N, C-alpha and C positions, 0 to 999 in steps of 0.2 A: 504493500500500500504506500502511495506517495501523496503528499499534500502539495498543492501548487506553491511555488516559491513566493508568489505575491501574497498568499494567505499567511505563510510563515512570517514574512516580513511585517505584515500588519499586526500579527500577534505580538511579535517581539518589540515593535515600536511602542506598544501600549505599556501598561504597568506590570507586565508579566515578569516575575522574578527571573534573573539570569539563569538560575539552576534549572528551572522548568523550560526556559527557552532552549537551553543547550540540550535538554533531554529530547525535546521535540525535534530539534535539528538532527540529533544523532539517530533517531529511530525512523524519521519520515522524510529527511532531506538528503539529496545527493551531495557530492563534494562541492559543486558550484553553488548550490543553495546555501550550504553551511558557510562558505566564504562570504557570500553576499549578505546574509543575515548578520554575521558577526561584524562586518563593516558598518552596517546600519546601526548596530548597538554601540559601536565605538563612536560613531558620529553623534549619536544622541547623547552619549556621556560627555563629549566635548562641549556640546551646546549647553547642557544643564550645569556642568561643574565648572567650565572654564579651564584654562591651562593649569592653574595652581591646584584646583580640585582634582583634575585628572591625574596630576603628578602624585597627589596624596593617595588616590585610589590605586595607582600603580605601585607606590611604595608599600602600602598595606598588603597588596596581593603578592608582593615579592618577599614579604617577611620583614620589611623594615618597620621599626617601631616608632621612629620619630621623623618628622619632617623639619629641616632647619629653617623655620620661618624667621624673618628679620635679619637675614645675613648669617655669615659664619661666626658663630659665637659659642664659647665653651664656658659653662658655669660650674665652679667648684662647689660641690654639694657638701653639706655637713658630714662629719664622720658617720659612717653607717654602723649603727649599734649591732646589727646582726653579724656583720663581718668582724667587728672588734670582739664580739663574744666567741665567734668561731675560732679566731686566733688564740684567745685566752684558753679555750677548752683544749686546743692542741698542745699548748704549753703545759697545762695541767696533766695531760695524759703522757707527756714526754714522748710523743709519737711523731709521725710524719704523714704527709698527705700531698696530693697534687694540688698545685695552685688553683687550677680551674674549679676543683671541688670546693675550695674555700671561697672563691669569688662568687660561685653560684649562690651561696648563702646570703649574699648581698643583693640578690635580685638581678645579677648580670649573668645571663645564661651562657653556657658553654657554646663556643662557636661565634660569639658576638665580638670577640676581641682576640688579637694575636700577640700583643705586647703590653707589658705593664712597666711604667717608669715611676720613679720616685724622685721628687725634687725638694731639697731643703728650702725652707722659707727664710726670709722673704724672697720673692722672685718677681720679675717684670714680664710683661707680655713678650717683649723683645727677646729676653733670655730663654723663655719657654719655647717660643716659636723657632728660635735658632737651634735649640737642642732637638726638637721634634721634627723640624723640617716642615712646619705648618705656617709658612709666611702668610700674613694677612689675617690670621685667626685672632679674634678679640676674646679676652678673658674677663670673667666677672667673679667677684668674691674670692680673689686670691688671698690666702692667709698671709698675715704679716708677722705673726708670732714666730720667732726663731726656734721655738720648741716644737713646731709642727712641720709636717711635710705635705706635699701634694702628690697623691697617687693618680696617675693618668693612664687610662686604658685606650689603646689605639687599635684600629682595625684597618688594614691596608693603607697605613699612613695617615688616617683621619682619626681625630679624637672622638671617642664615643661616650666616655664617662670620665669624670674627675672627682676625687674625694679629698676632703681634708683629713689628714691622719695625725691624731694627737698621741701623746705619750700613753702607754708604751708603743712606739711606732714600729710598724712591720712593713718593710719595703726592701728595695734594692738600693745599692749605692748610686750616687750621682754619676751619670755617664754610662750606667749599666741598664739592662732591661731583663725582665723575666718573660717567659712564654707559658701558655696554658699547662704544659706538661712539666714545668719546673717543679722540683720537689721542695716542700717546705718542711724543715727539720726543727725540732726542739733540741737545743744544745745548751750545755752549761759552760759559762765563761766567767772569768774573774770580774768582780765589780770594779768600776772605775775609781781611781784614786780621788779622795782619800779613804773611800769605803773599803772594807775588807770582806773576805768571803767570796762566794760565787752567786750567780743569778742565772736563771733559765730564760733564754731568749729564743727567737725564731730566726733561722737563716733560710733564705730563699735562693735556690740555684739561679745564677744570673749569667748574662752574656754581654759582650761588648761589640 
């Protein structure tokens, strides 16, 4: 059984949900009909949404969770309590874990970043962009306290998230970076002078 192409186009031009439209095309339309109807749907989306709305629709459909409205800008978020707690639990257990497992507890899913950087504060936009290769990126809420660091997560050279990291800080050294499969180890080391004894801290496998 075949439905006339003109009738399928009429159905899909109306408020018929895309899922049902695709089902009709799949079962009742030939290849040329499918191509024609999908072109009509795309044209309708452009008219209704406009260029920006269509870009947002494409971003959602491709798995992107954010659309950078208002230009290229990175905002440093407050320290994530879930991530801080995860790091603390790892120290208490004297164990080890992959970094992506730890970061996932902060709501950053695996696969959404490929490098993590840590920068001692204070920092300027110029310094961060020079280190990351993100010329022209503007930054908001950069920490100014020298006791804090900025954790920056990058995917394919673009900043996707940034967090303020307060004491006890857990990151990599300036000029280094970690990857999702970097191991995070709880290690014992001497306390800094003039304190005595030892303290347990986390070390993250890093690269340069």
